[in-house]
C-alpha positions as a Markdown table, in Angstrom:
| # | Residue | x | y | z |
|---|---|---|---|---|
| 1 | Met | 0.2 | -0.3 | -0.1 |
| 2 | Asn | 0.8 | 3.6 | -0.9 |
| 3 | Asp | 3.0 | 5.2 | 2.3 |
| 4 | Thr | 2.8 | 8.7 | 1.4 |
| 5 | Pro | 1.9 | 11.0 | 4.0 |
| 6 | Leu | -1.4 | 11.7 | 2.0 |
| 7 | Ala | -2.4 | 7.7 | 2.5 |
| 8 | Leu | -4.2 | 6.8 | 5.0 |
| 9 | Gly | -3.1 | 2.9 | 5.1 |
| 10 | Glu | -4.1 | 1.4 | 8.1 |
| 11 | Ala | -6.4 | 4.3 | 9.2 |
| 12 | Arg | -8.3 | 3.8 | 6.2 |
| 13 | Thr | -11.3 | 1.4 | 7.2 |
| 14 | Glu | -11.7 | 3.3 | 10.3 |
| 15 | Thr | -11.7 | 6.6 | 8.9 |
| 16 | Leu | -14.4 | 5.7 | 6.1 |
| 17 | Glu | -16.2 | 4.0 | 9.2 |
| 18 | His | -16.2 | 7.0 | 10.9 |
| 19 | Gly | -17.5 | 9.2 | 7.8 |
| 20 | Leu | -20.2 | 7.0 | 7.8 |
| 21 | Ala | -21.6 | 7.1 | 10.6 |
| 22 | Leu | -21.2 | 10.8 | 10.9 |
| 23 | Ile | -23.8 | 11.0 | 7.7 |
| 24 | Leu | -25.8 | 8.3 | 9.0 |
| 25 | Glu | -26.2 | 10.6 | 12.5 |
| 26 | Ser | -27.0 | 13.6 | 10.4 |
| 27 | Trp | -29.6 | 11.6 | 8.5 |
| 28 | Arg | -31.6 | 10.6 | 11.4 |
| 29 | Gly | -32.0 | 14.3 | 12.3 |
| 30 | Phe | -32.9 | 15.8 | 8.7 |
| 31 | Asp | -36.5 | 13.7 | 9.3 |
| 32 | Arg | -38.1 | 16.0 | 12.0 |
| 33 | Ala | -37.7 | 19.8 | 12.8 |
| 34 | Arg | -35.5 | 21.4 | 15.4 |
| 35 | Pro | -36.8 | 23.7 | 17.9 |
| 36 | Tyr | -33.9 | 25.9 | 16.8 |
| 37 | Gln | -30.5 | 26.8 | 14.6 |
| 38 | Pro | -27.5 | 26.2 | 16.6 |
| 39 | Pro | -25.8 | 29.5 | 16.7 |
| 40 | Ile | -21.7 | 28.9 | 15.7 |
| 41 | Ala | -19.9 | 27.7 | 18.7 |
| 42 | Glu | -16.7 | 30.1 | 19.5 |
| 43 | His | -14.6 | 27.4 | 19.3 |
| 44 | Ile | -15.7 | 26.7 | 16.0 |
| 45 | Arg | -15.1 | 30.8 | 15.1 |
| 46 | Thr | -11.7 | 30.4 | 16.0 |
| 47 | Leu | -11.0 | 26.9 | 14.3 |
| 48 | Leu | -12.2 | 29.2 | 11.1 |
| 49 | Asp | -9.8 | 31.9 | 12.0 |
| 50 | Glu | -6.6 | 29.7 | 11.7 |
| 51 | Gly | -3.9 | 29.7 | 9.1 |
| 52 | Leu | -2.8 | 27.6 | 7.5 |
| 53 | Pro | -1.9 | 23.8 | 9.3 |
| 54 | Ala | 1.8 | 23.1 | 8.8 |
| 55 | Thr | 0.4 | 19.7 | 10.7 |
| 56 | Gly | -2.8 | 18.1 | 10.4 |
| 57 | Val | -5.2 | 16.9 | 13.4 |
| 58 | Gly | -5.9 | 13.5 | 11.8 |
| 59 | Pro | -8.6 | 12.6 | 9.8 |
| 60 | His | -10.9 | 11.5 | 12.4 |
| 61 | Ala | -10.5 | 14.5 | 14.2 |
| 62 | Ala | -11.3 | 16.8 | 11.7 |
| 63 | Leu | -14.0 | 14.9 | 10.3 |
| 64 | Asp | -15.8 | 15.9 | 13.5 |
| 65 | Glu | -14.7 | 19.3 | 13.5 |
| 66 | Val | -16.0 | 19.3 | 9.7 |
| 67 | Ser | -19.3 | 17.8 | 11.5 |
| 68 | Glu | -20.0 | 20.1 | 13.7 |
| 69 | Ile | -19.1 | 22.8 | 11.3 |
| 70 | Leu | -22.3 | 22.0 | 9.3 |
| 71 | Asp | -24.1 | 21.4 | 12.4 |
| 72 | Glu | -24.2 | 25.0 | 12.9 |
| 73 | Ser | -24.9 | 25.9 | 9.2 |
| 74 | Leu | -28.0 | 26.4 | 7.2 |
| 75 | Ala | -29.5 | 23.0 | 5.9 |
| 76 | His | -31.9 | 22.8 | 3.4 |
| 77 | Ser | -32.9 | 19.1 | 4.3 |
| 78 | Arg | -34.8 | 19.6 | 7.4 |
| 79 | Pro | -39.0 | 19.7 | 6.7 |
| 80 | Arg | -39.4 | 22.9 | 8.0 |
| 81 | Phe | -36.9 | 25.1 | 5.8 |
| 82 | Phe | -39.4 | 27.7 | 3.7 |
| 83 | Gly | -36.7 | 29.6 | 3.0 |
| 84 | Tyr | -35.0 | 29.4 | -0.9 |
| 85 | Val | -36.0 | 26.9 | -3.3 |
| 86 | Gly | -33.6 | 24.4 | -2.6 |
| 87 | Ser | -32.7 | 20.7 | -2.3 |
| 88 | Ser | -34.6 | 19.0 | 0.4 |
| 89 | Gly | -31.7 | 15.8 | -0.3 |
| 90 | Leu | -31.6 | 12.2 | -1.0 |
| 91 | Glu | -30.3 | 9.6 | 0.7 |
| 92 | Leu | -29.6 | 7.9 | -2.9 |
| 93 | Gly | -28.3 | 11.3 | -4.2 |
| 94 | Val | -25.7 | 11.6 | -1.2 |
| 95 | Leu | -24.2 | 8.1 | -1.6 |
| 96 | Ala | -24.0 | 8.6 | -5.6 |
| 97 | Asp | -22.4 | 11.3 | -5.1 |
| 98 | Ala | -20.2 | 9.5 | -2.7 |
| 99 | Leu | -19.3 | 6.8 | -5.6 |
| 100 | Ala | -18.5 | 9.5 | -8.0 |
| 101 | Gly | -16.3 | 11.3 | -5.9 |
| 102 | Ser | -14.4 | 8.0 | -5.3 |
| 103 | His | -14.2 | 6.8 | -8.9 |
| 104 | Asp | -13.6 | 10.7 | -9.8 |
| 105 | Ile | -14.8 | 10.5 | -13.7 |
| 106 | Asn | -14.4 | 13.2 | -15.9 |
| 107 | Leu | -17.3 | 14.0 | -18.1 |
| 108 | Ala | -15.2 | 16.4 | -20.6 |
| 109 | Ala | -13.5 | 13.6 | -22.8 |
| 110 | Ser | -15.3 | 10.3 | -23.0 |
| 111 | Ala | -16.4 | 8.4 | -19.9 |
| 112 | Ala | -17.2 | 5.1 | -21.6 |
| 113 | Ala | -20.6 | 3.6 | -19.1 |
| 114 | Ala | -20.6 | 7.1 | -17.8 |
| 115 | Asp | -21.6 | 8.7 | -20.8 |
| 116 | Leu | -24.5 | 6.1 | -21.2 |
| 117 | Val | -25.8 | 6.8 | -18.1 |
| 118 | Glu | -25.7 | 11.0 | -19.0 |
| 119 | Arg | -27.4 | 10.1 | -22.0 |
| 120 | Gln | -30.2 | 7.8 | -20.8 |
| 121 | Ala | -30.7 | 10.6 | -18.1 |
| 122 | Leu | -31.6 | 13.4 | -19.8 |
| 123 | Arg | -33.6 | 11.3 | -22.1 |
| 124 | Trp | -36.1 | 10.0 | -18.6 |
| 125 | Val | -35.8 | 13.5 | -17.1 |
| 126 | Gly | -37.1 | 14.8 | -20.9 |
| 127 | Asp | -40.0 | 11.9 | -20.5 |
| 128 | Leu | -40.6 | 13.2 | -17.1 |
| 129 | Val | -41.9 | 16.9 | -17.8 |
| 130 | Gly | -42.9 | 16.3 | -21.3 |
| 131 | Tyr | -39.9 | 17.6 | -23.6 |
| 132 | Pro | -38.7 | 15.7 | -26.6 |
| 133 | Ala | -35.3 | 16.0 | -25.5 |
| 134 | Ala | -32.4 | 14.8 | -28.1 |
| 135 | Trp | -29.8 | 15.8 | -26.8 |
| 136 | Gly | -28.1 | 18.5 | -23.8 |
| 137 | Thr | -26.1 | 18.3 | -20.8 |
| 138 | Phe | -25.7 | 18.2 | -17.0 |
| 139 | Thr | -24.5 | 21.6 | -15.4 |
| 140 | Ser | -23.8 | 23.1 | -12.0 |
| 141 | Gly | -27.1 | 25.0 | -12.2 |
| 142 | Gly | -29.9 | 27.3 | -13.6 |
| 143 | Met | -27.5 | 30.5 | -14.2 |
| 144 | Leu | -25.3 | 28.0 | -16.3 |
| 145 | Ser | -27.7 | 26.4 | -17.8 |
| 146 | Asn | -29.1 | 29.5 | -19.0 |
| 147 | Leu | -25.8 | 30.8 | -20.5 |
| 148 | Thr | -25.1 | 27.6 | -22.2 |
| 149 | Ala | -28.7 | 27.6 | -24.0 |
| 150 | Leu | -28.2 | 31.2 | -24.8 |
| 151 | Thr | -24.9 | 30.9 | -25.8 |
| 152 | Ala | -26.0 | 28.3 | -28.6 |
| 153 | Ala | -29.0 | 30.7 | -29.2 |
| 154 | Arg | -26.7 | 33.4 | -30.1 |
| 155 | Glu | -24.6 | 31.4 | -32.6 |
| 156 | Arg | -28.1 | 30.5 | -34.5 |
| 157 | Ala | -29.1 | 33.9 | -34.6 |
| 158 | Gln | -25.4 | 35.2 | -35.4 |
| 159 | Pro | -23.0 | 33.2 | -37.0 |
| 160 | Gly | -19.8 | 32.7 | -36.6 |
| 161 | Cys | -20.1 | 35.3 | -33.8 |
| 162 | Arg | -17.8 | 33.2 | -31.6 |
| 163 | Val | -15.1 | 33.9 | -33.6 |
| 164 | Asp | -15.8 | 37.3 | -35.0 |
| 165 | Gly | -17.6 | 38.7 | -31.8 |
| 166 | Cys | -20.8 | 40.1 | -31.1 |
| 167 | Asp | -22.1 | 42.7 | -33.6 |
| 168 | Gly | -23.9 | 44.9 | -31.1 |
| 169 | Arg | -27.4 | 44.3 | -32.8 |
| 170 | Gly | -28.2 | 40.9 | -30.4 |
| 171 | Val | -31.5 | 41.4 | -28.7 |
| 172 | Val | -32.7 | 38.8 | -25.5 |
| 173 | Tyr | -36.6 | 39.0 | -24.4 |
| 174 | Thr | -37.8 | 38.0 | -20.9 |
| 175 | Ser | -40.4 | 38.2 | -18.3 |
| 176 | Ala | -40.0 | 41.6 | -15.6 |
| 177 | Glu | -39.9 | 38.3 | -13.1 |
| 178 | Ala | -37.1 | 36.7 | -14.7 |
| 179 | His | -34.2 | 35.4 | -12.7 |
| 180 | Ser | -31.1 | 37.1 | -12.7 |
| 181 | Ser | -29.2 | 34.6 | -13.7 |
| 182 | Val | -30.9 | 35.5 | -17.8 |
| 183 | Glu | -29.3 | 39.3 | -17.2 |
| 184 | Arg | -25.7 | 38.0 | -16.0 |
| 185 | Ala | -25.9 | 35.9 | -19.1 |
| 186 | Val | -26.5 | 38.8 | -21.7 |
| 187 | Glu | -23.6 | 40.3 | -20.0 |
| 188 | Val | -21.2 | 37.5 | -20.2 |
| 189 | Leu | -21.6 | 36.8 | -23.6 |
| 190 | Gly | -20.8 | 40.8 | -24.8 |
| 191 | Leu | -24.5 | 41.4 | -25.3 |
| 192 | Gly | -25.1 | 44.0 | -22.6 |
| 193 | Arg | -27.3 | 44.1 | -20.4 |
| 194 | Lys | -29.2 | 46.8 | -22.9 |
| 195 | Ser | -29.7 | 43.8 | -25.1 |
| 196 | Leu | -32.3 | 42.5 | -22.4 |
| 197 | Arg | -36.2 | 43.4 | -23.1 |
| 198 | Thr | -38.0 | 42.9 | -20.0 |
| 199 | Ile | -41.6 | 42.4 | -20.9 |
| 200 | Glu | -44.6 | 43.3 | -18.7 |
| 201 | Ile | -46.6 | 40.8 | -17.1 |
| 202 | Asp | -50.2 | 39.9 | -16.7 |
| 203 | Ala | -52.2 | 39.8 | -13.6 |
| 204 | Ala | -51.0 | 36.3 | -12.7 |
| 205 | Arg | -47.4 | 37.5 | -13.2 |
| 206 | Arg | -46.9 | 35.7 | -16.5 |
| 207 | Met | -44.8 | 37.5 | -19.4 |
| 208 | Arg | -47.4 | 39.0 | -22.0 |
| 209 | Pro | -47.3 | 37.6 | -25.7 |
| 210 | Asp | -48.9 | 40.2 | -27.3 |
| 211 | Leu | -46.1 | 42.8 | -25.7 |
| 212 | Leu | -43.4 | 40.6 | -26.5 |
| 213 | Ala | -44.6 | 40.0 | -30.3 |
| 214 | Ala | -44.7 | 44.2 | -30.5 |
| 215 | Ala | -41.1 | 44.4 | -28.6 |
| 216 | Ile | -39.6 | 41.8 | -31.2 |
| 217 | Asp | -41.3 | 44.0 | -33.9 |
| 218 | Arg | -40.1 | 47.3 | -33.3 |
| 219 | Asp | -36.6 | 45.9 | -32.4 |
| 220 | Val | -36.3 | 44.4 | -36.0 |
| 221 | Ala | -37.6 | 47.5 | -37.6 |
| 222 | Glu | -34.6 | 49.3 | -35.7 |
| 223 | Gly | -32.0 | 46.7 | -37.6 |
| 224 | Leu | -31.7 | 44.8 | -34.5 |
| 225 | Arg | -31.4 | 40.8 | -34.5 |
| 226 | Pro | -33.7 | 38.8 | -32.0 |
| 227 | Val | -31.1 | 36.4 | -30.1 |
| 228 | Ala | -34.0 | 34.5 | -27.7 |
| 229 | Val | -36.7 | 34.4 | -25.7 |
| 230 | Val | -36.5 | 33.6 | -22.1 |
| 231 | Ala | -39.6 | 32.5 | -21.0 |
| 232 | Thr | -40.0 | 31.3 | -16.9 |
| 233 | Ala | -41.2 | 27.6 | -15.7 |
| 234 | Gly | -41.5 | 29.2 | -12.0 |
| 235 | Thr | -41.0 | 32.5 | -11.2 |
| 236 | Thr | -38.2 | 32.5 | -8.2 |
| 237 | Leu | -40.5 | 35.3 | -6.7 |
| 238 | Thr | -44.1 | 34.1 | -7.0 |
| 239 | Gly | -43.9 | 30.4 | -8.9 |
| 240 | Ala | -45.8 | 31.9 | -11.6 |
| 241 | Val | -45.5 | 30.3 | -15.5 |
| 242 | Asp | -45.3 | 31.9 | -18.3 |
| 243 | Pro | -47.8 | 31.1 | -21.5 |
| 244 | Ile | -45.1 | 29.1 | -23.0 |
| 245 | Arg | -47.2 | 27.8 | -26.2 |
| 246 | Ala | -48.6 | 31.9 | -26.6 |
| 247 | Val | -45.0 | 32.5 | -26.4 |
| 248 | Ala | -44.0 | 29.6 | -29.1 |
| 249 | Glu | -45.8 | 30.7 | -31.2 |
| 250 | Val | -44.6 | 34.2 | -31.2 |
| 251 | Cys | -41.2 | 32.7 | -31.0 |
| 252 | Ala | -41.8 | 30.6 | -34.1 |
| 253 | Ala | -43.2 | 33.7 | -36.0 |
| 254 | His | -40.3 | 35.5 | -36.3 |
| 255 | Gly | -37.5 | 32.4 | -35.9 |
| 256 | Val | -36.3 | 33.1 | -33.0 |
| 257 | Trp | -34.9 | 30.4 | -30.1 |
| 258 | Leu | -37.1 | 29.3 | -27.1 |
| 259 | His | -35.4 | 28.9 | -24.3 |
| 260 | Val | -37.6 | 27.5 | -20.8 |
| 261 | Asp | -36.0 | 28.6 | -17.2 |
| 262 | Gly | -37.8 | 25.8 | -15.5 |
| 263 | Ala | -34.9 | 25.8 | -12.8 |
| 264 | Tyr | -37.4 | 25.8 | -10.2 |
| 265 | Gly | -40.8 | 24.9 | -11.6 |
| 266 | Leu | -40.4 | 22.9 | -14.4 |
| 267 | Pro | -40.6 | 19.3 | -12.4 |
| 268 | Ala | -43.9 | 20.5 | -11.5 |
| 269 | Ala | -44.9 | 19.5 | -15.0 |
| 270 | Ala | -44.9 | 16.0 | -14.1 |
| 271 | Thr | -47.9 | 16.6 | -11.6 |
| 272 | Ala | -51.2 | 15.6 | -12.6 |
| 273 | Ser | -52.7 | 19.4 | -11.2 |
| 274 | Ala | -50.1 | 21.6 | -12.7 |
| 275 | Arg | -49.4 | 19.5 | -16.0 |
| 276 | His | -51.4 | 22.1 | -18.1 |
| 277 | Leu | -49.1 | 25.2 | -16.5 |
| 278 | Phe | -46.7 | 23.9 | -19.1 |
| 279 | Asp | -48.6 | 23.6 | -22.2 |
| 280 | Gly | -46.0 | 23.9 | -25.4 |
| 281 | Leu | -43.0 | 23.3 | -23.4 |
| 282 | Glu | -42.4 | 20.7 | -26.0 |
| 283 | Leu | -42.5 | 23.8 | -28.9 |
| 284 | Ala | -39.4 | 24.9 | -27.4 |
| 285 | Asp | -35.4 | 24.9 | -28.5 |
| 286 | Ser | -34.0 | 24.3 | -24.9 |
| 287 | Ala | -35.3 | 23.7 | -21.4 |
| 288 | Ala | -34.0 | 24.1 | -18.0 |
| 289 | Leu | -34.2 | 22.5 | -14.9 |
| 290 | Asp | -33.0 | 21.7 | -11.5 |
| 291 | Gly | -32.5 | 18.4 | -10.3 |
| 292 | His | -31.4 | 19.9 | -6.9 |
| 293 | Lys | -34.5 | 21.5 | -6.6 |
| 294 | Trp | -37.7 | 19.9 | -7.4 |
| 295 | Leu | -36.4 | 17.0 | -7.9 |
| 296 | Phe | -34.7 | 16.3 | -4.3 |
| 297 | Val | -31.3 | 15.5 | -5.3 |
| 298 | Pro | -28.3 | 17.2 | -4.0 |
| 299 | Lys | -26.2 | 20.1 | -5.3 |
| 300 | Ala | -24.9 | 20.2 | -8.3 |
| 301 | Cys | -27.4 | 19.0 | -10.4 |
| 302 | Gly | -28.2 | 21.1 | -13.7 |
| 303 | Val | -29.7 | 19.8 | -16.2 |
| 304 | Leu | -30.0 | 21.3 | -19.9 |
| 305 | Leu | -32.3 | 20.1 | -22.5 |
| 306 | Val | -31.4 | 20.7 | -25.9 |
| 307 | Arg | -33.7 | 19.6 | -29.1 |
| 308 | Asn | -30.7 | 19.9 | -31.7 |
| 309 | Arg | -27.5 | 18.6 | -30.4 |
| 310 | Ala | -26.2 | 20.5 | -33.3 |
| 311 | Asp | -26.9 | 23.4 | -32.2 |
| 312 | Leu | -24.6 | 23.2 | -28.9 |
| 313 | Glu | -22.0 | 21.4 | -30.8 |
| 314 | Ala | -22.0 | 24.6 | -33.4 |
| 315 | Ala | -21.7 | 26.8 | -29.7 |
| 316 | Phe | -18.9 | 24.5 | -28.6 |
| 317 | Ser | -16.8 | 22.4 | -30.1 |
| 318 | His | -13.1 | 22.8 | -30.4 |
| 319 | Asp | -10.4 | 21.0 | -32.3 |
| 320 | Ala | -8.3 | 20.5 | -29.5 |
| 321 | Pro | -5.3 | 18.2 | -30.0 |
| 322 | Tyr | -5.1 | 17.4 | -26.6 |
| 323 | Ile | -8.2 | 15.9 | -26.9 |
| 324 | Pro | -8.3 | 13.2 | -29.6 |
| 325 | Glu | -10.9 | 10.8 | -30.8 |
| 326 | Ile | -10.8 | 7.7 | -29.3 |
| 327 | Glu | -12.4 | 4.9 | -29.4 |
| 328 | Phe | -14.5 | 4.8 | -26.4 |
| 329 | Gly | -16.6 | 7.1 | -27.6 |
| 330 | Glu | -17.4 | 11.2 | -28.2 |
| 331 | His | -16.2 | 13.9 | -26.1 |
| 332 | Pro | -19.0 | 15.8 | -23.6 |
| 333 | Val | -17.1 | 19.2 | -24.0 |
| 334 | Glu | -17.7 | 19.4 | -27.3 |
| 335 | Trp | -21.0 | 20.6 | -26.2 |
| 336 | Thr | -20.6 | 21.8 | -22.9 |
| 337 | Leu | -18.7 | 25.0 | -21.5 |
| 338 | Glu | -17.0 | 23.2 | -18.8 |
| 339 | Tyr | -14.1 | 20.8 | -19.6 |
| 340 | Ser | -13.6 | 19.1 | -16.1 |
| 341 | Arg | -17.2 | 18.3 | -15.4 |
| 342 | Pro | -18.1 | 15.9 | -12.4 |
| 343 | Phe | -20.5 | 12.9 | -12.8 |
| 344 | Arg | -23.5 | 14.7 | -12.0 |
| 345 | Ala | -26.2 | 12.6 | -14.4 |
| 346 | Leu | -25.4 | 9.5 | -11.3 |
| 347 | Lys | -26.8 | 11.3 | -8.5 |
| 348 | Leu | -30.3 | 11.6 | -10.3 |
| 349 | Trp | -30.5 | 8.7 | -12.9 |
| 350 | Leu | -29.7 | 6.4 | -9.1 |
| 351 | Ala | -32.7 | 8.0 | -7.4 |
| 352 | Leu | -35.0 | 7.6 | -11.0 |
| 353 | Arg | -33.6 | 4.2 | -11.3 |
| 354 | Ala | -34.5 | 3.1 | -7.5 |
| 355 | His | -37.3 | 5.2 | -6.7 |
| 356 | Gly | -39.5 | 5.4 | -10.0 |
| 357 | Ala | -41.0 | 8.2 | -12.0 |
| 358 | Glu | -44.5 | 7.5 | -10.0 |
| 359 | Ala | -42.5 | 8.3 | -6.8 |
| 360 | Phe | -41.1 | 12.0 | -8.0 |
| 361 | Arg | -44.5 | 12.9 | -8.8 |
| 362 | Glu | -46.2 | 12.0 | -5.6 |
| 363 | Ala | -43.6 | 14.3 | -3.6 |
| 364 | Ile | -43.8 | 17.0 | -5.7 |
| 365 | Glu | -48.1 | 16.8 | -6.2 |
| 366 | His | -47.7 | 16.5 | -2.4 |
| 367 | Asp | -46.1 | 20.0 | -1.6 |
| 368 | Leu | -48.4 | 21.3 | -4.0 |
| 369 | Glu | -50.7 | 20.6 | -1.9 |
| 370 | Leu | -49.2 | 22.0 | 1.0 |
| 371 | Ala | -49.1 | 25.0 | -1.0 |
| 372 | Arg | -52.8 | 25.5 | -1.4 |
| 373 | Leu | -53.0 | 24.3 | 2.7 |
| 374 | Val | -50.6 | 27.1 | 3.6 |
| 375 | Ala | -52.6 | 29.6 | 1.0 |
| 376 | Asp | -55.8 | 28.7 | 2.7 |
| 377 | Leu | -54.5 | 29.1 | 6.7 |
| 378 | Val | -53.7 | 32.2 | 5.7 |
| 379 | Arg | -56.9 | 33.6 | 4.5 |
| 380 | Glu | -58.5 | 32.0 | 7.4 |
| 381 | Ala | -56.2 | 34.3 | 9.6 |
| 382 | Asp | -57.5 | 37.7 | 10.7 |
| 383 | Asp | -53.8 | 39.1 | 11.1 |
| 384 | Leu | -52.7 | 37.7 | 7.9 |
| 385 | Glu | -52.7 | 38.9 | 3.6 |
| 386 | Leu | -52.7 | 36.4 | 0.6 |
| 387 | Leu | -50.4 | 38.5 | -1.7 |
| 388 | Ile | -50.8 | 36.2 | -4.7 |
| 389 | Glu | -52.3 | 33.0 | -5.1 |
| 390 | Pro | -49.8 | 30.2 | -5.8 |
| 391 | Ser | -49.2 | 28.9 | -9.2 |
| 392 | Leu | -46.8 | 26.1 | -8.0 |
| 393 | Ser | -45.3 | 25.5 | -4.6 |
| 394 | Ile | -44.5 | 29.3 | -3.3 |
| 395 | Val | -46.7 | 31.5 | -1.0 |
| 396 | Pro | -46.3 | 34.9 | -0.5 |
| 397 | Phe | -48.2 | 36.2 | 2.4 |
| 398 | Arg | -47.3 | 38.8 | 5.1 |
| 399 | Arg | -48.7 | 39.8 | 8.3 |
| 400 | Val | -50.9 | 43.1 | 8.9 |
| 401 | Pro | -50.4 | 44.6 | 12.2 |
| 402 | Ala | -53.4 | 46.4 | 14.2 |
| 403 | Arg | -51.1 | 49.3 | 13.9 |
| 404 | Gly | -47.5 | 51.0 | 12.6 |
| 405 | Asp | -45.8 | 50.0 | 9.3 |
| 406 | Val | -46.7 | 46.8 | 7.4 |
| 407 | Asp | -43.4 | 46.5 | 5.5 |
| 408 | Leu | -41.5 | 47.5 | 8.8 |
| 409 | His | -43.5 | 45.2 | 10.3 |
| 410 | Asn | -42.8 | 42.2 | 7.8 |
| 411 | Gln | -38.9 | 43.2 | 7.8 |
| 412 | Arg | -38.8 | 43.0 | 11.5 |
| 413 | Leu | -40.2 | 39.7 | 11.2 |
| 414 | Val | -38.4 | 37.7 | 9.0 |
| 415 | Gly | -35.0 | 38.5 | 11.1 |
| 416 | Ala | -36.8 | 37.5 | 14.4 |
| 417 | Leu | -38.4 | 34.0 | 12.8 |
| 418 | Gln | -34.7 | 33.4 | 11.6 |
| 419 | Arg | -33.5 | 34.0 | 15.3 |
| 420 | Asp | -36.5 | 32.1 | 16.7 |
| 421 | Gly | -35.2 | 28.9 | 14.8 |
| 422 | Arg | -38.2 | 26.7 | 14.5 |
| 423 | Val | -39.4 | 27.4 | 11.2 |
| 424 | Tyr | -36.8 | 29.1 | 8.4 |
| 425 | Val | -38.5 | 31.8 | 6.0 |
| 426 | Thr | -37.3 | 34.5 | 4.2 |
| 427 | Gly | -38.7 | 37.6 | 3.0 |
| 428 | Ala | -39.3 | 39.2 | -0.9 |
| 429 | Val | -41.1 | 42.3 | -2.2 |
| 430 | Val | -43.9 | 41.4 | -3.8 |
| 431 | Asp | -45.3 | 44.7 | -5.5 |
| 432 | Asp | -43.6 | 47.4 | -3.7 |
| 433 | Ser | -44.9 | 45.0 | -0.7 |
| 434 | Trp | -43.0 | 43.6 | 2.1 |
| 435 | Cys | -43.9 | 39.6 | 2.6 |
| 436 | Leu | -43.0 | 36.6 | 3.6 |
| 437 | Arg | -42.3 | 33.8 | 1.1 |
| 438 | Pro | -42.2 | 30.2 | 1.8 |
| 439 | Cys | -41.5 | 27.4 | -0.6 |
| 440 | Met | -43.0 | 24.2 | -0.5 |
| 441 | Val | -40.1 | 21.9 | -2.3 |
| 442 | Asn | -39.6 | 19.1 | 0.9 |
| 443 | Tyr | -40.6 | 15.9 | 0.3 |
| 444 | Arg | -40.3 | 15.4 | 3.9 |
| 445 | Thr | -42.6 | 18.9 | 4.6 |
| 446 | Thr | -46.3 | 17.7 | 6.5 |
| 447 | Glu | -49.4 | 19.0 | 7.2 |
| 448 | Asp | -48.2 | 19.3 | 10.9 |
| 449 | Asp | -45.3 | 21.5 | 9.3 |
| 450 | Ala | -47.6 | 24.0 | 7.3 |
| 451 | His | -49.8 | 24.4 | 10.4 |
| 452 | Ala | -46.7 | 25.6 | 12.4 |
| 453 | Leu | -45.3 | 28.1 | 9.7 |
| 454 | Val | -48.5 | 29.7 | 10.0 |
| 455 | Asp | -48.9 | 29.9 | 13.6 |
| 456 | Ile | -45.6 | 30.7 | 14.5 |
| 457 | Val | -45.3 | 33.3 | 12.0 |
| 458 | Arg | -48.8 | 34.6 | 14.1 |
| 459 | Glu | -46.9 | 33.9 | 17.1 |
| 460 | Val | -43.8 | 35.8 | 16.3 |
| 461 | Gly | -45.5 | 39.0 | 15.3 |
| 462 | Arg | -47.9 | 39.4 | 17.9 |
| 463 | Arg | -45.0 | 39.4 | 20.3 |
| 464 | Ile | -43.1 | 42.2 | 17.6 |
| 465 | Glu | -46.3 | 43.8 | 17.7 |
| 466 | Asp | -46.6 | 43.9 | 21.7 |
| 467 | Ala | -43.3 | 45.0 | 22.6 |
| 468 | Glu | -43.4 | 48.4 | 19.6 |
């Protein structure tokens, strides 16, 4: 056995078993809510302020420190975490990451069987949400998925721009409530933030196709070149889903690439109750979702689905002498932005293989039901106000105190709830009103947890009001 300083030698088995024991202990805690979020211990703060160690403390002690650090970090896995649209975690996803990390497979060059797993996982995701994907790639998340799709759209709209550069005429269109990753993408692509047209939304907070068509006509008349339209399938603010079919018809009439950003909401297309919201998805040129959001696997597991493989290859392929053709097959780097790319597909493939699509449909449907329950509970409370009827599983609401400024009260309420720690909720601003923005994306969350959310909000809110 290798006896270099980094080799564990005879301690390997004990170290791995200790690490697995810590993982198991963590999972025992994720099944239930805990009464508060522990503060960062002073000795941990001291540890994390130290300089580079010349000698180590040993794997066992270091693992124990990691376990405490993670326990004092903000985990999304517990059932009363309502703060962000994040993964609730799957045991099989953790095991898949551990196995993939052990083998350290790189999905840049051909990786034999791993390539086939990624291709199959992409097909399975397309089948699950109703998108006839011909190709695609796994990414770090929605930001990179959107950037990848828009890079391909830019090359189609302006052939040769990856060589000659942008000509300053490219324009991208999206909803006024689209994710900021779209804005970042046009900046990175050299199109410039001024090239992004934000289209007004309707009463249901969806992009208006009539205004989209008018904006495209106006830009074309001025000599500009539409690159892409980004429709949102589940906005981060309220969960609204743009009218995909109507937007697709506008895109088809103008010959413009349609990308659907469904990083959060697209998995709901697999459910009976929400499928109608995603009508027309099959018409898009590309679609993105995050497996580490509403498909429950750990980060990072972004999925980009595209209709035509050639569009990705036109945007990304290179003739690199250090990646020649080999007998195993093709090189995924020819259709992605990344070179060293981990085997992200494995965790989702394993979860779908083990649990089956129906289990995921039921889990997502459960979250949709919980969102409707929270909305009902808010409507029944005389000191709460529902700001938006939930389209998916985000329920923006606020507490209305008997006296004082409502916005200031809700700002204070967000902070007080996070310090209280029994539930974790973040704030948002909807139509200039401060509110709470709980998200139901955890398969462990129960009806009791939904009731607790509303009860604790009211309790802490009354405490703040009485102290004022």
